[in-house]
C-alpha positions as CSV (number, residue, x, y, z in Angstrom):
1,X,8.7,15.5,23.2
2,X,11.5,13.5,21.3
3,X,11.8,13.1,17.7
4,X,11.1,9.1,18.3
5,X,7.7,10.1,20.5
6,X,6.9,12.3,18.0
7,X,7.0,9.7,15.2
8,X,5.2,7.3,17.4
9,X,2.2,9.5,17.8
10,X,1.7,10.3,14.2
11,X,2.5,6.2,13.7
12,X,-0.4,5.5,15.9
13,X,-3.1,7.9,14.5
14,X,-2.3,6.9,11.0
15,X,-2.2,3.2,11.3
16,X,-5.5,3.4,12.9
17,X,-6.8,5.3,10.1
18,X,-4.8,3.0,7.8
19,X,-6.6,0.0,9.8
20,X,-9.8,1.6,9.9
21,X,-9.7,1.9,6.0
22,X,-8.5,-1.7,5.6
23,X,-11.5,-3.1,7.8
24,X,-13.7,-1.3,5.6
25,X,-12.6,-1.8,2.4
26,X,-9.8,-4.2,2.1
27,X,-6.7,-2.0,1.6
28,X,-5.3,1.5,2.7
29,X,-2.9,0.7,5.5
30,X,0.4,1.6,4.3
31,X,-0.9,3.6,1.5
32,X,-2.4,6.1,4.2
33,X,0.4,5.7,6.8
34,X,3.7,5.9,4.9
35,X,3.1,9.0,3.4
36,X,2.3,10.6,6.2
37,X,5.1,9.3,8.2
38,X,7.3,10.0,5.5
39,X,6.4,13.6,6.1
40,X,7.4,13.1,9.7
41,X,10.5,11.1,9.0
42,X,12.6,9.7,6.2
43,X,10.9,7.1,3.7
44,X,13.6,4.0,5.0
45,X,12.1,5.1,8.6
46,X,8.5,4.8,7.6
47,X,9.2,1.4,5.5
48,X,10.7,-0.1,8.5
49,X,7.6,0.7,10.9
50,X,5.1,-0.2,8.4
51,X,6.6,-3.9,7.8
52,X,5.4,-5.6,11.4
53,X,1.5,-4.1,11.5
54,X,1.3,-4.7,7.5
55,X,2.0,-8.5,7.7
56,X,0.2,-9.0,10.7
57,X,-3.2,-7.1,9.7
58,X,-2.6,-8.8,6.2
59,X,-2.3,-12.2,7.3
60,X,-5.9,-11.8,9.1
61,X,-7.3,-10.7,6.2
62,X,-6.0,-13.7,4.5
63,X,-7.4,-16.0,7.1
64,X,-10.4,-14.3,6.9
65,X,-11.1,-14.5,3.2
66,X,-9.0,-17.6,2.5
67,X,-12.3,-19.4,0.4
68,X,-11.7,-16.8,-2.0
69,X,-8.2,-17.2,-3.2
70,X,-8.8,-18.4,-6.2
71,X,-7.4,-15.7,-8.6
72,X,-5.9,-17.2,-11.7
73,X,-3.6,-14.2,-12.4
74,X,-2.0,-13.7,-9.0
75,X,0.9,-16.3,-9.0
76,X,2.5,-14.5,-12.2
77,X,1.3,-11.3,-10.8
78,X,3.3,-12.1,-7.2
79,X,6.7,-13.3,-9.1
80,X,7.2,-10.7,-11.4
81,X,6.2,-8.2,-8.2
82,X,9.2,-10.0,-6.2
83,X,11.9,-8.9,-8.8
84,X,10.5,-5.6,-9.1
85,X,10.5,-4.8,-5.4
86,X,14.0,-6.4,-5.2
87,X,15.1,-3.7,-8.4
88,X,13.0,-1.0,-6.5
89,X,14.8,-1.3,-3.5
90,X,17.9,-0.9,-5.3
91,X,16.6,2.4,-6.7
92,X,15.4,3.8,-3.5
93,X,18.8,3.8,-2.2
94,X,20.5,5.4,-5.2
95,X,17.5,7.6,-6.7
96,X,15.7,10.6,-5.2
97,X,12.8,9.7,-4.5
98,X,10.5,12.7,-4.3
99,X,10.7,11.7,-8.5
100,X,8.7,8.5,-7.8
101,X,6.4,10.0,-5.8
102,X,5.0,12.9,-7.9
103,X,5.1,10.7,-11.1
104,X,3.0,7.7,-9.4
105,X,0.7,9.9,-7.8
106,X,-0.2,11.7,-11.1
107,X,-0.5,8.3,-12.8
108,X,-2.9,6.9,-10.2
109,X,-4.8,10.4,-10.7
110,X,-4.7,9.9,-14.3
111,X,-6.5,6.2,-13.6
112,X,-9.0,7.4,-11.8
113,X,-10.1,9.9,-14.0
114,X,-10.0,7.8,-17.2
115,X,-11.5,4.9,-15.1
116,X,-14.8,6.9,-14.3
117,X,-15.2,7.4,-18.3
118,X,-15.2,3.9,-19.2
119,X,-16.4,1.8,-16.0
120,X,-15.4,-1.4,-18.0
121,X,-13.7,-4.4,-16.6
122,X,-10.7,-6.4,-18.0
123,X,-11.2,-9.5,-20.0
124,X,-9.6,-12.5,-18.3
125,X,-7.3,-13.0,-21.2
126,X,-6.2,-9.3,-20.6
127,X,-6.1,-10.2,-16.8
128,X,-3.6,-12.8,-17.4
129,X,-1.8,-10.6,-20.0
130,X,-1.0,-7.7,-18.1
131,X,-0.8,-9.4,-14.7
132,X,3.3,-9.9,-14.9
133,X,3.6,-6.4,-16.3
134,X,1.3,-5.0,-13.6
135,X,2.9,-6.9,-11.0
136,X,6.6,-5.6,-11.8
137,X,5.7,-2.4,-11.9
138,X,3.4,-2.8,-8.2
139,X,6.3,-4.8,-7.0
140,X,9.1,-1.8,-8.1
141,X,6.5,1.1,-6.6
142,X,6.4,-1.3,-3.3
143,X,10.5,-1.5,-3.2
144,X,10.9,2.2,-3.9
145,X,8.0,3.4,-1.8
146,X,6.2,0.4,0.2
147,X,2.9,1.4,-1.6
148,X,2.4,-1.5,-4.0
149,X,-1.7,-0.4,-3.6
150,X,-1.0,2.4,-5.9
151,X,-0.3,0.2,-8.8
152,X,-1.8,-3.5,-7.7
153,X,-4.9,-1.9,-6.1
154,X,-6.3,-0.2,-9.6
155,X,-5.4,-3.4,-11.1
156,X,-7.3,-5.9,-8.7
157,X,-10.2,-3.4,-9.4
158,X,-10.3,-3.1,-12.8
159,X,-10.1,-7.2,-12.9
160,X,-13.7,-6.7,-11.5
161,X,-13.2,-9.0,-8.5
162,X,-16.1,-9.7,-5.9
163,X,-15.4,-7.9,-2.7
164,X,-13.9,-10.6,-0.6
165,X,-12.0,-11.8,-3.7
166,X,-10.7,-7.7,-3.6
167,X,-9.6,-8.0,-0.3
168,X,-7.8,-11.5,-0.4
169,X,-5.8,-10.1,-3.5
170,X,-4.9,-6.9,-1.8
171,X,-3.9,-8.6,1.6
172,X,-1.8,-11.1,-0.3
173,X,0.1,-8.9,-2.3
174,X,1.0,-6.9,0.7
175,X,2.2,-9.5,2.9
176,X,4.3,-11.1,0.2
177,X,5.7,-8.0,-0.9
178,X,6.4,-7.0,2.9
179,X,7.6,-10.0,4.2
180,X,10.5,-9.7,1.4
181,X,10.9,-5.8,2.1
182,X,12.2,-6.0,5.5
183,X,15.6,-8.4,4.6
184,X,16.0,-6.5,1.0
185,X,16.1,-3.0,3.0
186,X,18.4,-4.4,5.4
187,X,20.8,-5.8,2.6
188,X,20.8,-2.5,1.0
189,X,21.6,-0.8,4.3
190,X,18.1,1.2,4.5
191,X,16.7,-1.0,7.5
192,X,16.4,0.8,10.7
193,X,16.2,-1.9,13.7
194,X,14.7,1.0,15.9
195,X,11.7,1.4,14.0
196,X,10.7,-2.3,14.8
197,X,10.0,-1.4,18.3
198,X,7.5,1.1,17.1
199,X,6.3,-1.0,14.4
200,X,5.2,-3.6,16.9
201,X,3.7,-1.1,18.9
202,X,1.4,0.3,16.3
203,X,0.1,-3.0,15.7
204,X,-2.3,-2.1,18.5
205,X,-4.1,0.9,17.0
206,X,-3.7,-0.9,13.3
207,X,-5.8,-4.1,14.7
208,X,-8.0,-1.4,16.5
209,X,-8.8,0.2,13.2
210,X,-9.3,-2.9,11.6
211,X,-11.9,-4.5,14.0
212,X,-14.1,-1.2,13.9
213,X,-13.8,-1.2,10.1
214,X,-15.2,-4.4,9.8
215,X,-17.9,-3.7,12.0
216,X,-18.7,-0.7,9.8
217,X,-18.6,-2.6,6.6
218,X,-21.6,-4.4,7.4
219,X,-23.5,-0.9,7.2
220,X,-22.2,-0.2,3.7
221,X,-24.2,-0.3,0.4
222,X,-23.2,-2.2,-2.6
223,X,-22.7,0.8,-4.5
224,X,-20.7,2.5,-1.8
225,X,-17.8,0.2,-2.4
226,X,-16.7,1.2,-5.5
227,X,-16.9,4.8,-4.1
228,X,-14.9,4.1,-1.4
229,X,-12.1,2.6,-3.5
230,X,-11.8,5.4,-5.5
231,X,-12.0,8.1,-2.9
232,X,-9.3,5.9,-0.9
233,X,-6.9,5.9,-4.4
234,X,-7.3,9.8,-4.5
235,X,-6.0,10.5,-1.3
236,X,-3.6,7.7,-1.5
237,X,-2.6,9.4,-4.8
238,X,-2.3,13.1,-3.5
239,X,-0.5,12.4,-0.5
240,X,2.8,11.0,-2.5
241,X,2.6,14.6,-4.5
242,X,2.7,16.7,-1.6
243,X,5.4,15.0,-0.3
244,X,7.2,15.0,-3.4
245,X,6.6,18.6,-3.9
246,X,7.1,19.7,-0.8
247,X,10.8,18.1,-0.9
248,X,11.6,20.0,-4.0
249,X,10.5,23.6,-2.6
250,X,11.8,23.4,1.0
251,X,14.6,25.8,1.4
252,X,17.7,23.7,1.2
253,X,19.3,23.3,4.6
């Protein structure tokens, strides 16, 4: 079995699981698929594969939840996020990414444990003040790892958005950042055109998972949704830590 076929199989499974998560709770596609693909191939390869399915699935969810588009802080969040993404792509090219994987995973775990104790949501004033800062950080993370959800999703959750607004905010963040990420990777010399074919193919299992996840969501209790968000963030935090440690602990070649 060739390396490309292995990557195709891994990508199909991981994007199906990511689509299932996204359909049920509104996020999880790149946050699950990219760390798993990085364990199989390189990070630039995983980022290149992720662009088509991420853009396509989020376009569908933006249209579905378009009536919930009024989120006051999103404009400043996205503008500063795009600047952070450009800088993050430069960082990806010049700095060992394993450092960022471990650090960000630890930060998300810290957030989750702290959030469990407080349970308070951000006031609208704090949301507007924090949006440019969090947006810049989310863009930086997306540029280096393709997982802005590690930063943006906890912020949207802390803002106390309703489920439809929460899903719309996540989808808008992913599609805007992903749309700019492809040309940014190309300019940096990191985009791998051969991954485009794999990315287009895995749209099929990604949409299959999205469809099944949307059917399952009607059976979820309202109290279950926050638990699923926290659980998915836990998984998304542990995977980058695992990948980063594996990089440093693996014997030199």
